[in-house]
C-alpha positions in Angstrom: 36.8 108.2 -1.2 33.1 109.1 -0.9 30.5 106.7 0.1 26.7 106.7 0.7 25.4 106.2 4.2 21.8 106.6 5.0 21.3 108.6 1.8 24.0 111.0 3.0 27.5 111.4 1.5 30.2 110.9 4.0 33.9 111.4 3.2 36.2 108.7 4.4 39.8 107.9 3.6 42.5 105.4 4.3 45.8 106.6 5.6 48.5 105.3 3.3 51.0 102.8 4.9 54.7 102.8 4.5 54.5 100.9 1.2 52.1 103.5 -0.3 53.0 104.6 -3.8 51.6 108.1 -3.1 54.3 110.8 -2.9 53.9 113.9 -0.8 52.5 116.0 -3.7 50.0 113.3 -4.7 48.8 113.0 -1.1 48.3 116.8 -0.7 46.4 116.9 -4.0 44.2 114.1 -2.9 43.3 116.0 0.3 42.5 119.2 -1.8 40.2 117.2 -4.1 38.4 115.5 -1.2 37.9 118.9 0.5 36.4 120.4 -2.7 34.1 117.4 -3.0 33.0 117.7 0.6 32.3 121.4 0.2 30.2 120.8 -2.9 28.2 118.1 -1.1 27.7 120.3 2.0 26.5 123.2 -0.2 24.0 120.9 -1.9 22.6 119.7 1.4 22.5 123.1 3.0 20.5 124.3 0.0 17.7 122.1 1.2 17.4 119.8 -1.8 19.4 116.5 -1.9 18.7 114.2 -4.9 19.0 110.6 -3.6 20.4 107.8 -5.7 17.7 105.3 -6.5 16.9 103.3 -3.4 16.4 99.5 -3.0 14.1 97.9 -5.5 10.5 97.0 -4.5 9.4 93.5 -3.7 6.0 92.2 -4.7 3.7 90.1 -2.6 0.1 88.8 -3.2 -2.6 88.6 -0.6 -2.6 85.6 1.7 -6.4 85.6 1.6 -9.1 87.4 -0.2 -12.9 87.3 0.1 -16.0 89.3 -0.6 -17.8 90.4 2.5 -21.5 91.1 2.6 -23.0 94.5 3.4 -23.0 95.3 7.1 -26.7 96.1 6.9 -27.4 92.4 6.0 -25.3 90.9 8.8 -26.1 89.8 12.3 -24.7 92.9 13.9 -25.5 91.8 17.4 -23.2 88.8 16.8 -20.6 91.1 15.2 -20.6 93.2 18.4 -19.5 90.1 20.2 -17.2 88.9 17.5 -13.8 87.9 19.0 -14.0 90.2 21.9 -10.5 90.1 23.2 -10.0 88.8 26.7 -7.8 91.7 27.8 -8.7 91.7 31.5 -9.3 95.0 33.2 -6.9 96.9 30.9 -5.0 96.0 27.8 -2.4 98.1 26.0 -2.1 98.0 22.3 1.4 97.1 21.3 3.0 97.1 24.7 5.7 94.6 23.6 8.1 97.1 22.0 9.8 100.3 23.0 8.2 102.0 19.9 11.1 104.4 19.3 14.6 103.8 17.9 17.7 103.8 20.0 18.8 107.2 18.6 15.7 108.8 20.0 16.1 107.2 23.4 19.6 108.6 23.6 18.6 112.1 22.4 19.8 115.2 24.3 17.5 118.2 24.3 19.1 121.6 23.4 19.7 123.9 26.3 17.5 127.0 26.7 15.9 126.5 23.3 13.4 129.1 22.2 11.2 128.4 19.3 11.8 131.2 16.7 8.3 130.8 15.1 6.3 130.5 18.3 2.9 132.3 18.0 1.5 133.6 21.2 -2.0 135.1 21.1 -3.8 137.1 23.8 -7.1 135.5 25.0 -9.0 138.4 23.5 -7.8 137.5 20.0 -9.4 134.0 20.0 -12.8 135.0 18.6 -12.7 134.3 14.8 -12.3 130.5 14.8 -15.6 128.8 14.2 -17.2 126.6 16.8 -18.5 123.2 15.8 -21.4 123.3 13.4 -22.1 119.6 14.2 -20.9 117.3 16.9 -21.8 113.9 18.3 -20.4 111.2 20.5 -18.2 108.6 18.8 -16.9 105.3 20.2 -16.1 104.7 23.9 -13.6 102.2 25.3 -15.7 99.0 25.2 -12.6 96.8 25.2 -10.6 98.4 28.0 -7.6 99.2 25.9 -5.1 102.1 25.6 -4.5 104.0 23.5 -7.7 105.1 21.6 -6.2 105.7 18.1 -9.3 107.7 16.9 -9.5 107.8 13.1 -12.3 108.6 10.8 -13.4 110.1 7.5 -16.5 111.6 6.0 -18.3 110.5 2.8 -21.4 111.7 1.0 -23.8 110.6 3.7 -21.8 108.9 6.5 -18.9 109.4 8.9 -17.0 106.2 9.6 -15.0 106.2 12.8 -12.7 103.5 14.1 -11.0 103.3 17.4 -9.2 100.5 19.2 -10.9 98.1 18.9 -14.3 98.9 17.3 -15.8 100.6 14.3 -19.1 102.5 13.8 -20.8 104.3 11.0 -22.6 107.5 11.7 -25.2 109.5 9.8 -23.5 112.9 9.3 -26.8 114.8 9.7 -28.0 113.2 12.9 -25.0 111.6 14.5 -27.0 108.3 14.9 -25.3 105.0 14.2 -26.4 103.5 10.9 -25.6 100.0 12.2 -27.0 100.3 15.7 -23.8 100.8 17.5 -20.1 99.8 17.2 -18.9 96.3 16.1 -15.6 94.7 16.7 -13.0 95.8 14.1 -12.1 92.3 13.0 -15.8 91.5 12.4 -15.4 93.2 9.0 -13.0 90.4 8.0 -15.2 87.6 9.4 -15.9 86.1 5.9 -12.2 86.1 5.2 -11.1 83.8 8.0 -7.4 83.5 9.0 -5.4 86.1 10.8 -7.5 89.1 10.0 -10.7 87.4 11.2 -9.2 85.9 14.3 -7.2 88.9 15.6 -8.6 92.3 16.6 -5.3 94.1 17.2 -6.0 97.7 16.2 -3.9 100.6 14.8 -6.9 101.3 12.5 -7.1 103.7 9.6 -10.2 104.9 7.7 -10.0 106.7 4.4 -12.6 107.8 2.0 -11.5 107.4 -1.6 -13.3 110.4 -3.1 -11.8 109.6 -6.6 -13.8 106.3 -6.7 -16.5 107.0 -4.1 -15.3 104.1 -2.0 -14.2 103.4 1.6 -10.9 102.0 2.7 -10.4 100.3 6.1 -7.3 98.7 7.6 -5.9 97.4 10.9 -2.9 95.2 11.8 -2.5 91.9 13.6 0.2 91.0 16.0 1.0 88.1 13.7 2.5 90.6 11.2 -0.4 90.9 8.9 -2.2 94.0 7.6 -5.9 93.7 6.9 -7.6 95.8 4.2 -11.2 96.2 3.3 -12.4 98.3 0.3 -16.1 98.9 -0.1 -17.9 97.7 -3.2 -19.8 101.0 -3.4 -20.1 104.4 -1.8 -22.4 103.3 1.0 -20.5 101.6 3.8 -23.7 100.2 5.2 -25.1 98.4 2.2 -22.3 98.0 -0.3 -20.4 95.1 1.0 -16.6 94.8 1.0 -13.6 93.4 -0.8 -11.4 91.8 1.9 -7.6 91.4 1.8 -5.0 89.9 4.1 -1.3 90.6 3.4 1.7 89.4 5.3 3.7 92.6 5.9 6.8 91.4 7.7 9.2 92.4 4.8 10.2 88.7 4.6 12.1 88.8 7.9 9.4 88.2 10.5 9.3 91.9 11.5 6.3 93.5 13.1 4.7 96.3 11.1 3.9 98.8 13.8 1.7 101.9 13.3 0.8 101.4 9.7 -0.5 104.6 8.1 -2.2 104.9 4.7 -2.7 107.5 2.1 -4.9 107.7 -1.0 -3.1 108.3 -4.4 -4.4 107.8 -7.9 -2.2 104.8 -8.7 -2.3 103.1 -5.3 -3.0 103.0 -1.6 0.3 103.9 0.0 1.4 102.6 3.3 4.3 103.2 5.8 5.1 101.1 8.9 7.7 101.0 11.6 9.3 97.6 11.5 10.3 96.0 14.8 12.5 92.9 15.4 11.1 92.1 18.8 11.7 95.2 20.9 14.3 96.6 18.6 13.5 99.1 15.8 14.8 97.6 12.5 13.8 100.2 9.9 10.9 101.5 7.9 8.7 99.8 5.4 7.2 101.9 2.6 4.6 100.1 0.4 1.9 100.6 -2.2 -1.2 98.5 -2.8 -2.7 98.0 -6.3 -5.7 100.4 -6.0 -7.3 99.6 -9.3 -7.2 95.9 -8.7 -8.6 96.3 -5.1 -11.5 98.5 -6.4 -12.4 95.7 -8.7 -12.1 93.0 -6.1 -9.2 91.3 -7.9 -7.9 88.5 -5.8 -4.4 89.0 -7.1 -4.1 92.7 -6.1 -0.4 93.3 -5.4 1.5 94.9 -2.6 4.9 96.4 -3.6 7.2 97.3 -0.7 10.7 98.3 0.1 12.5 98.0 3.5 14.8 100.8 4.6 17.2 99.3 7.2 17.7 101.8 10.0 21.5 101.1 10.0 21.8 102.3 6.4 19.0 104.9 6.4 19.3 106.7 9.7 16.4 109.1 8.8 14.0 106.2 8.1 11.7 106.5 11.1 7.9 107.1 11.3 7.4 108.1 7.7 3.9 109.2 6.7 2.4 108.6 3.2 0.8 111.6 1.4 -3.0 111.4 1.5 -4.8 113.1 -1.3 -7.7 115.6 -0.9 -9.3 117.4 -3.7 -8.3 117.1 -7.4 -5.8 114.5 -8.5 -2.2 115.5 -9.3 -0.9 115.2 -12.9 -0.8 111.6 -14.1 2.5 109.9 -13.3 3.2 112.0 -10.2 4.9 109.6 -7.7 3.6 109.0 -4.2 5.2 111.0 -1.4 6.4 110.1 2.1 7.7 112.4 4.7 9.4 112.4 8.1 11.4 114.7 10.3 14.8 114.4 11.8 15.7 116.2 15.1 19.4 117.2 15.3 19.3 116.0 18.9 19.3 112.5 17.6 22.9 112.8 16.5 24.5 112.1 13.2 25.4 114.6 10.5 21.9 116.2 10.5 20.3 119.5 11.2 16.6 119.8 12.1 15.2 118.4 8.9 12.1 117.3 7.0 12.7 114.5 4.5 10.3 114.0 1.5 10.9 110.9 -0.5 9.1 109.8 -3.7 8.0 106.3 -4.5 7.4 105.5 -8.2 5.5 102.4 -9.3 4.8 100.8 -12.6 1.9 98.3 -12.3 2.3 97.2 -15.9 5.7 95.7 -15.0 5.1 95.2 -11.3 8.1 97.3 -10.5 9.0 100.5 -8.7 11.7 102.3 -6.7 12.4 105.1 -4.4 13.1 107.6 -7.1 14.2 110.8 -5.4 14.1 112.8 -2.2 14.1 116.3 -0.8 15.9 117.2 2.4 14.6 120.4 3.8 17.1 121.9 6.3 14.8 123.6 8.8 17.6 125.1 10.8 19.0 126.9 7.8 15.5 128.0 6.7 14.8 129.6 10.1 12.4 126.9 11.5 14.5 124.9 14.0 12.6 122.9 16.6 13.0 120.8 19.7 10.9 117.6 19.8 12.5 116.1 22.9 9.5 116.8 25.2 10.3 115.1 28.5 13.1 113.2 26.8 10.3 111.2 25.0 9.2 109.8 28.4 5.5 109.0 28.1 4.7 110.5 31.5 4.9 114.1 30.2 1.7 116.1 29.7 0.2 117.3 33.1 -3.4 116.8 34.1 -5.7 118.0 36.9 -6.0 115.9 40.1 -3.3 113.4 39.3 0.5 113.2 39.1 0.2 110.9 36.1 1.2 112.5 32.9 0.3 111.7 29.3 2.4 110.7 26.2 3.3 113.8 24.2 3.8 111.7 21.0 6.6 114.2 20.0 8.9 111.8 18.2 7.1 111.7 14.9 5.0 113.5 12.4 1.4 113.2 13.2 -1.2 111.7 10.9 -2.3 112.9 8.3 0.3 114.1 5.8 -2.3 115.8 3.6 -1.6 116.4 -0.1 -3.5 119.0 -2.1 -2.9 120.1 -5.7 -3.7 123.6 -4.7 -4.1 126.0 -7.6 -1.8 123.7 -9.7 0.9 123.6 -7.0 1.7 120.4 -5.1 1.2 121.1 -1.4 1.8 119.1 1.7 0.6 119.8 5.3 2.4 118.3 8.2 2.3 118.7 12.0 4.0 117.4 15.2 4.4 118.4 18.9 7.4 120.5 20.0 8.9 122.0 23.1 8.4 125.7 22.4 10.6 127.2 25.2 12.9 124.6 26.6 10.7 123.9 29.6 8.8 120.8 28.2 6.0 123.2 27.2 4.2 121.3 24.4 3.0 123.3 21.4 1.8 122.4 17.9 4.3 122.8 15.1 2.7 123.0 11.6 4.2 123.3 8.1 2.9 124.0 4.6 5.3 122.6 2.0 5.1 123.3 -1.7 6.9 122.1 -4.8 7.3 124.9 -7.3 9.5 122.8 -9.6 12.7 122.0 -7.7 11.4 119.8 -4.9 9.4 120.6 -1.8 10.3 123.5 0.4 8.7 125.3 3.4 6.2 128.0 2.3 5.2 128.8 5.9 5.4 127.2 9.3 4.6 128.1 12.9 4.4 126.8 16.4 1.2 127.4 18.3 1.2 127.7 22.1 -0.8 130.8 23.0 -0.8 130.2 26.8 0.7 128.0 29.5 -1.5 125.0 28.5 0.0 122.0 26.7 -1.1 121.3 23.1 -0.2 118.1 21.4 -1.5 115.2 19.2 -2.3 117.5 16.3 -3.8 116.7 12.9 -4.1 119.3 10.1 -5.6 119.8 6.7 -6.3 122.5 4.0 -9.7 123.1 2.4 -10.2 123.8 -1.3 -9.5 127.5 -0.7 -6.2 126.9 1.0 -7.5 127.6 4.5 -5.8 125.6 7.3 -7.4 123.9 10.3 -5.4 122.1 13.0 -7.1 120.0 15.7 -5.3 118.8 18.9 -5.6 117.9 22.5 -5.0 120.5 25.3 -4.3 119.9 28.9 -2.6 121.4 32.0 -2.7 121.1 35.8 -5.9 123.1 35.6 -7.4 122.0 32.3 -8.7 118.4 31.8 -7.5 116.9 28.5 -9.9 118.5 26.1 -10.4 119.0 22.3 -9.7 122.2 20.5 -8.9 123.5 17.0 -7.2 126.5 15.5 -6.8 127.8 12.0 -6.0 130.4 9.4 -7.4 131.7 6.2 -5.3 131.6 3.0 -5.3 135.4 3.2 -4.0 135.6 6.8 -0.4 136.6 7.6 2.1 133.8 6.9 3.1 131.6 9.8 0.1 132.6 11.9 -3.0 130.7 13.0 -4.7 134.1 12.9 -8.2 132.8 13.3 -7.3 131.8 16.8 -8.6 128.9 18.7 -12.1 127.4 19.4 -13.1 124.8 21.9 -14.6 121.6 20.5 -15.3 119.8 23.8 -14.3 120.6 27.4 -13.5 117.4 29.2 -14.4 116.5 32.8 -11.7 114.1 33.8 -8.1 112.9 33.6 -6.6 109.5 32.6 -4.8 107.9 35.5 -3.4 104.7 34.0 0.4 104.4 34.5 1.0 103.5 30.8 0.3 107.2 29.9 -0.8 106.1 26.5 -2.7 108.9 24.6 -3.6 109.1 20.9 -1.6 107.5 19.2 -3.1 109.9 16.7 -6.1 112.0 15.9 -7.7 112.7 12.5 -8.6 115.9 10.7 -10.3 115.3 7.3 -12.2 117.3 4.7 -15.8 116.5 3.6 -15.8 115.4 -0.1 -19.2 116.9 -0.7 -18.0 120.5 -0.7 -14.2 120.1 -0.1 -14.5 122.8 2.5 -16.1 121.3 5.6 -13.6 120.0 8.2 -14.3 116.9 10.3 -12.2 116.1 13.4 -12.2 113.2 15.9 -10.2 113.0 19.2 -10.5 111.4 22.6 -11.4 112.8 26.1 -12.6 111.8 29.5 -15.9 112.9 31.1 -14.7 111.7 34.5 -11.4 110.7 35.9 -10.5 107.0 35.5 -7.8 104.7 34.4 -9.1 104.0 30.9 -12.6 105.3 30.5 -11.9 107.3 27.4 -14.6 108.5 25.0 -14.4 110.1 21.6 -16.1 113.1 19.9 -16.7 113.8 16.2 -17.2 117.4 15.1 -17.3 119.5 12.0 -17.0 123.1 10.9 -16.5 125.4 8.0 -14.7 128.7 7.9 -16.9 131.8 7.8 -16.5 133.1 4.2 -19.5 135.5 4.0 -23.2 135.7 4.3 -25.5 132.8 3.3 -28.5 133.2 1.0 -32.0 133.7 2.6 -35.6 133.0 1.7 -35.0 129.9 -0.3 -38.3 128.5 -1.8 -39.0 125.3 -3.7 -42.1 124.1 -5.7 -42.8 121.3 -8.2 -42.4 122.2 -11.8 -43.9 119.8 -14.3 -42.8 116.2 -14.4 -39.5 115.5 -12.5 -38.8 119.2 -11.9 -38.4 121.4 -8.9 -38.1 125.2 -9.2 -35.9 127.0 -6.6 -35.5 130.8 -5.9 -33.7 132.8 -3.2 -32.7 136.3 -2.3 -29.4 137.7 -3.7 -26.5 138.1 -1.3 -24.5 141.3 -1.4 -21.0 140.8 -2.8 -21.6 137.2 -3.8 -19.7 135.9 -6.8 -21.8 132.8 -7.3 -24.1 130.3 -5.7 -24.1 126.5 -5.1 -27.3 124.4 -5.0 -27.5 121.3 -2.8 -30.1 118.5 -2.6 -30.9 115.8 0.0 -33.2 112.9 0.3 -34.3 113.8 3.9 -34.7 116.9 6.0 -31.4 118.1 7.5 -29.3 116.4 4.8 -26.8 115.1 4.1 -26.8 117.1 0.8 -25.1 116.6 -2.5 -24.1 119.6 -4.6 -26.2 119.7 -7.8 -24.9 122.8 -9.6 -23.3 126.2 -9.3 -24.7 129.5 -10.7 -23.3 132.9 -11.5 -23.4 136.0 -9.3 -26.5 137.4 -11.0 -28.6 134.1 -10.9 -30.8 133.6 -8.0 -33.0 130.7 -9.3 -32.4 127.2 -10.4 -34.6 124.5 -12.1 -33.8 121.0 -11.0 -34.9 118.7 -13.8 -33.6 115.5 -12.3 -36.0 115.2 -9.4 -37.6 111.8 -9.6 -41.4 111.8 -9.2 -43.4 110.9 -6.2 -40.5 111.7 -3.9 -39.9 114.7 -1.6 -36.6 116.5 -2.1 -34.8 118.9 0.3 -32.7 121.8 -0.9 -30.2 124.4 0.5 -28.2 127.1 -1.3 -24.8 128.6 -0.4 -23.0 131.7 -1.7 -19.4 132.1 -2.9 -17.5 135.3 -2.0 -14.5 135.1 -4.3 -13.0 131.9 -3.0 -13.2 128.2 -3.6 -15.2 127.6 -0.5 -18.8 128.7 -0.1 -20.9 130.1 2.8 -23.0 128.3 5.3 -26.3 126.8 4.1 -29.4 128.8 3.6 -32.7 127.8 5.0 -34.0 124.4 3.8 -36.8 124.2 1.3 -38.6 121.1 0.2 -40.9 120.0 -2.7 -42.5 116.8 -3.9 -41.8 116.3 -7.6 -44.4 115.1 -10.0 -44.1 112.6 -12.8 -42.9 109.0 -12.8 -40.0 107.6 -10.9 -37.3 106.6 -13.4 -34.5 105.8 -11.1 -32.6 102.5 -11.7 -32.1 100.1 -8.8 -29.2 100.5 -6.4 -26.9 97.6 -7.3 -23.2 96.9 -6.7 -22.8 94.3 -9.5 -21.5 90.8 -9.8 -19.6 89.6 -6.7 -17.9 86.4 -8.0 -17.3 84.3 -11.1 -16.2 80.8 -10.2 -15.1 78.3 -12.9 -16.7 74.9 -12.8 -15.3 72.7 -15.5 -16.9 73.8 -18.8 -19.1 76.4 -17.0 -18.9 79.5 -14.8 -21.0 80.1 -11.7 -21.9 83.7 -11.0 -23.3 85.3 -7.8 -24.3 88.7 -6.5 -26.1 90.5 -3.7 -29.7 91.7 -4.0 -30.3 95.1 -5.6 -32.7 97.7 -4.1 -35.4 99.4 -6.1 -35.4 103.2 -5.6 -39.0 103.3 -6.9 -41.8 100.8 -6.2 -41.0 98.0 -8.6 -39.4 94.6 -8.1 -35.9 93.9 -9.5 -34.7 91.4 -12.1 -31.2 90.8 -13.3 -29.4 90.4 -16.7 -26.1 88.7 -17.4 -23.7 90.0 -20.0 -20.6 88.1 -21.2 -17.6 89.3 -23.1 -14.2 88.0 -24.1 -12.3 91.0 -22.8 -12.3 93.1 -19.6 -13.5 96.3 -21.2 -16.5 95.0 -23.2 -19.7 97.0 -23.2 -23.0 95.3 -22.2 -25.5 95.1 -25.1 -28.2 92.9 -26.5 -25.7 91.1 -28.6 -23.7 89.8 -25.5 -26.6 89.4 -23.1 -26.8 85.7 -22.2 -29.6 85.9 -19.7 -32.3 88.3 -18.5 -35.3 88.5 -16.3 -33.5 86.6 -13.5 -34.9 86.9 -10.0 -32.3 84.8 -8.2 -28.9 86.2 -7.1 -26.9 83.5 -9.0 -26.6 82.1 -12.5 -24.8 79.1 -14.0 -23.4 79.8 -17.4 -23.2 76.7 -19.6 -24.0 78.1 -22.9 -21.6 78.1 -25.9 -18.4 78.2 -23.8 -15.1 77.1 -25.3 -12.4 75.2 -23.4 -9.4 77.0 -22.0 -11.0 80.4 -22.5 -11.4 83.4 -20.1 -14.8 85.0 -20.0 -15.8 88.3 -18.5 -19.2 89.0 -16.9 -21.3 92.0 -16.0 -24.5 91.7 -14.1 -27.0 94.5 -14.1 -30.3 95.1 -12.2 -33.5 96.4 -13.8 -36.5 97.9 -12.0 -39.4 95.8 -13.2 -41.7 98.8 -12.7 -40.0 101.4 -14.9 -37.6 99.2 -16.9 -34.6 101.2 -15.8 -31.4 99.2 -15.7 -28.5 100.3 -13.5 -25.2 101.1 -15.2 -22.6 99.4 -13.0 -19.5 98.3 -14.8 -18.2 95.7 -12.3 -16.5 92.9 -14.2 -15.6 89.5 -12.9 -13.8 86.8 -14.9 -13.2 83.1 -14.9 -11.5 80.6 -17.2 -13.0 77.4 -18.3 -11.2 74.1 -18.2 -8.3 73.8 -20.7 -9.5 70.4 -22.0 -12.9 69.3 -23.1 -14.1 66.8 -20.5 -15.2 63.3 -21.5 -18.3 62.6 -19.4 -19.5 59.2 -18.6 -23.3 59.5 -18.5 -24.0 56.0 -17.4 -22.3 52.6 -17.3 -23.1 49.0 -16.7 -21.0 46.1 -15.8 -22.6 42.7 -15.7 -19.5 41.1 -14.4 -20.1 42.6 -10.9 -23.8 43.3 -10.7 -26.3 40.5 -10.6 -29.4 40.2 -12.6 -32.0 41.5 -13.3 -30.0 43.7 -15.7 -31.9 47.0 -15.0 -30.3 47.1 -11.6 -26.9 47.5 -13.3 -27.8 50.7 -15.1 -26.3 53.8 -13.5 -27.3 57.4 -14.3 -25.3 60.5 -13.7 -26.3 63.9 -12.3 -24.3 66.1 -14.7 -24.8 69.7 -13.4 -25.3 69.0 -9.7 -28.9 70.2 -9.6 -30.1 66.9 -8.1 -31.7 65.6 -11.3 -30.4 62.8 -13.3 -30.3 64.0 -16.9 -30.2 60.4 -18.3 -33.1 58.2 -17.1 -32.5 54.5 -17.1 -35.2 52.2 -18.4 -35.3 48.4 -18.7 -37.8 48.6 -21.5 -36.5 47.9 -25.0 -37.0 51.2 -26.8 -35.2 52.2 -29.9 -35.6 54.8 -32.6 -33.2 54.7 -35.4 -33.3 58.5 -35.9 -31.9 59.3 -32.4 -30.2 56.1 -31.2 -27.3 53.8 -32.1 -28.6 50.2 -32.3 -26.2 47.4 -31.6 -26.8 43.6 -31.6 -28.3 41.2 -34.1 -29.9 44.0 -36.0 -26.5 45.5 -36.7 -24.6 42.7 -38.4 -21.6 44.9 -39.2 -21.0 45.7 -35.5 -17.5 44.7 -34.4 -16.8 43.8 -30.8 -14.4 46.1 -28.9 -14.8 48.9 -31.4 -15.8 52.5 -30.8 -18.7 53.7 -32.9 -19.4 57.3 -33.3 -22.4 59.4 -34.1 -21.2 61.7 -36.8 -23.1 64.9 -37.6 -24.5 64.7 -41.2 -23.9 61.0 -41.7 -25.9 59.6 -44.6 -25.5 55.9 -43.8 -23.4 55.1 -46.9 -19.7 54.8 -46.0 -17.3 54.3 -43.2 -18.8 54.5 -39.7 -22.1 55.4 -41.4 -22.2 51.8 -42.7 -22.6 50.6 -39.2 -26.1 51.8 -39.3 -25.6 54.9 -37.1 -27.3 58.2 -37.8 -25.6 61.6 -37.1 -27.0 64.2 -34.7 -27.2 67.8 -35.9 -27.6 70.4 -33.1 -29.7 73.3 -34.1 -27.7 76.6 -34.0 -30.5 78.3 -32.0 -30.8 75.5 -29.4 -30.0 76.4 -25.8 -31.1 73.1 -24.2 -30.7 69.7 -25.9 -32.0 66.4 -24.6 -30.2 63.3 -26.0 -31.9 59.9 -25.7 -29.9 56.7 -26.0 -31.0 53.1 -25.8 -29.0 49.8 -26.0 -30.3 46.3 -26.5 -28.2 43.6 -25.0 -27.8 39.9 -26.1 -26.0 38.0 -23.4 -23.3 35.6 -24.3 -22.9 32.4 -22.3 -20.5 30.3 -24.3 -17.3 32.3 -24.0 -15.3 34.4 -21.6 -16.3 37.7 -23.1 -18.7 39.9 -21.1 -21.5 42.0 -22.3 -21.6 45.7 -21.4 -21.2 49.2 -22.8 -20.9 52.8 -22.0 -21.8 56.0 -23.6 -19.6 59.1 -23.6 -20.0 62.5 -25.2 -17.5 65.2 -26.0 -18.1 68.9 -26.9 -15.3 68.6 -29.5 -14.2 66.1 -32.1 -11.7 64.6 -29.7 
């Protein structure tokens, strides 16, 4: 019979015993059938595409905690820099409690005399075309005395956010200066959240820039099995504030989610983690977080996950989620994960890459592993040996010490970049390999494409152009399909330094033909015996032009045990000459006219604008080849704007910038305020309390706020649903015209008081009023328990919590028949122990009206009503009955 093991078909059989009913012919026929089935399965696997049966179903969990964090710019950053600084002593090691690799890898046997068939060796003279850094600045240092560094980062429109163990900082891309005055503790981001994420600063960070929504994504883990996620409320990581989430990620079994990695996808933030049961590897977790809900700050944002037990899925180790750059794939495209399998690990495997798909349906809260592709690298001509030093961490040599460094060769290295390149799904992956059987580390890279029948290798190569060791790679493609790979390089003569190599889309396949460039030459070695390095580095692409690469890695400027530092650098491939002689001058109101010299061979130009000299710049427009001028009609008046222009030379990526030109626009400033919208809507009985953070005027006026209310999440703000305007506070209490048991949706917008421009945010918060109309006791008296004089027994009630008593108690006899119910000797029809009601429209003729009570009609236009009630007591002394009364009101007829 055939059975499924680890998503592989394995043929097994049971030998018939003496009582078997199979005769000799039947037994031989069974063997023939089994052989044919085995050959068919083997042929399918060798072809490189193996369609998996649906995997285990996904499980759903909700966040343990959620909160809204204020903007970092408004916080006490000095306190944040001290926030929960871990007492790690002289040196702490992140996640030193487990072996970090499965038992199959520890028992691996390297192939003898292996020679990498796709090894690229370049002469030193050929390393001239790769660009040097166009920008570079210092990132975080090791403030907390920990290993490894785990440098991760991403670029947005204006800032580069870098996170290392155990601190985060935000840098101006143009100047390299910290926008928050220096690094803060990683868990300080979750300080408003409380709980595990606020109390633990345990690292393994990831930074993503969600270019589809212009938001930031931050995450780290805790050793208490939680993953902590922060999603910015706007595009500015300094001023926007954060939606904070805390998820328990132990797959329901108390497992530790080691090395979580994340990827952006249109329908979710996808995550993978290596799950450990103590020191033992248990399997892989693949998960997806509800992106749309997190972007809206929804406290119920779901996490769907599936656990792949290592005993059943022997390939399920160190998976990476695909991380999107550039345009989104077609709607409904499942998220991808990938890993490799080295045939040295045993089992019925060749050298392979596995790509699995995770499909999710948020409408039903369900999903599954829908399919996979198994790429047989050995059969395709790309075998590899990943068993550098037998996965012993003491591996990569350094100058001046016998202590080696971890080669990190047992896994694909972050990121697994996805790009929908020219309409073709494309993945880029890297890892370290032994290129010649002598523990000589080189960089293996792959470009995988799906042309309709699953992912396959389009090209691959191993890069080790000399005797130095190259490892810890990270790679990405730009919009033109040009590839850049960043990595560490070291040897007995070269301190662990930072370099990158690359290729243009037009270069020969399998070759990093642009050669190698030095990003930073180090000045020291790491001597700590843990040998921890990495555990990853990060190559990303700038969302402004989709062509500029940003890379961050670690180094030492002097030999020490753990004094690592980090560097952040960027570059763009040289794709032709840049425009020259750019000029700019004001043109009427809110206009700036630009002109530049034509570039020979240019196929078009791109115009960029910034708010300060040196950028960062945002692309405004593109022009055709024959157009060498542009009129910017969106330049707000009384502001100076800075411009650069680039040239296209037939590809998707443009040239370097031209000279910068500046002009101060005339006319009025018509910019709306910068505002992130309503933060919270909290139900309070029959009302809803709203709050938000202050908006910032982009012109010179003050800011006011308007509140809009709808009955559905997609309502459009208008005059008809505006319930308040001209507000100057950052909170509002809605008590107007609300029905019980109803969910209301709110949008708050800011208006510049000087120019009347309102921002256009569409952030919606909702809250539900109480399901029953409350009966409110306004005041009560009880002359049984309270002594005379009787006015001491009157009690008034503060209804809305503002400190004022809406009902004022008076001992004076005051009574007006138009507004009050009058009991006592003047109401002979009054019946003891009977409820009497004020009925709207009562004419005093029948029923309750005969008791002498007048109805109250509330004007339809009223927004604030004051009710006055007086009661005249006649005390009884001749029986056991007691005098007293109370007044209640209800918003319904109940």
